[in-house]
N, C-alpha and C positions, 0 to 999 in steps of 0.2 A: 504494500500500500504506500503510495507517495506520501511523504511526510512534509515536503517543502516544495514550493514552486519558485523557481529562479527564472525570472523573465517570462513567466507564463508556462514554462516547460516543467512538468512534474519530475522530480528526482526521487529515486528510491535510494535509500542509504543502507549500508552494510555496517554492522557493529564490528569494531576492531578493538584489540587490546594491545597496550604497550607495557611490558613488564620492566620495572625499574630495578636495577642492581645498585644498591647504595650501601655504604659502610654501616649506616645506621638503619635499622628496620623501622621505617616510619609507618608502615601499614597504610591505612586509609587517611592518616593525618599527615599529609605531606606539607612541609613548610613552604611558605610563599617563595622564599629564595630559590628553592629547588623547583617548584612547579612553574614559576614564571620563566626561569631559564629553559626548562623543558619545552614549554609552550612556544616561547620565542624561537627556539631551535626547530621545532616542528613546523612552525609557520614559514621560516626561512628555507626549509628543506622541501616542503610539500610541492610547491609549484615546479621547481626544477625537476623533481622526481616524476611528477605526473607528465610534464612535457617530454621528458626522456622516454617514458613508456609509450607515448602517443607518436611523437615525431622522430625519436631516435637521437635527439640532441636536447640538452638541458637548457640551452640558451638560443636566442635568435635575434637578429637585428630588427629594429622597428617595434611597433606597439605589440603587446601580447594579444593573442587571439581571444575573442570573447569566450570561447569554450573553456579556456584555461581557468578562468574564475569559477565557472560552474564545476569543473572537474576537481578543483582543489578546495572546494567548500567543506572543509573538515570541521566537525562540531565536537566540542568536548562534552562528555557526559558525567565526568567525575572520577574520583579515585576509590578503589576498594583495596582490600588486603587478601592475599592468598598465599598460604605457606610462608608467612613472614615477609613477603614481597609486596611492594606497592604496585598496583595495577592501574594505569590510566585507561579509562574507557572513552573511546571516540566513535564517531560514525562518519563514514566517508561515502560520497555519492558513487553509484555504480557508473563506470565509464560509459557503458552503452546508453545510459540516460543522459549523461552530461555532454557527450559528444556523439549524438546519434548519426550525424552525417558520415562519420567514419565507420560506424558499426552496422549501419543499415545496408551496406553494400553486399 
């Protein structure tokens, strides 16, 4: 079921997890200094990784294509604890929904 419309196009999201290996087991109570650095890094990394997956290159000259914003629209859901590790829960759009012109062929 589509959870969000971006520019009128429904996007279906897939839940993902990122397990954190830290010296201190924070569990679900991750300090702001750790979580903010993690989220900044995720934001800086997501677009080049998505672009690499679609175009085969992480950068390109000129303005970024409109689909890149849709495809890299990652949403944070929060932290939990599993086996002493902190788990960041996120959801990411399915690429077929975000870039249908490439996947409808």
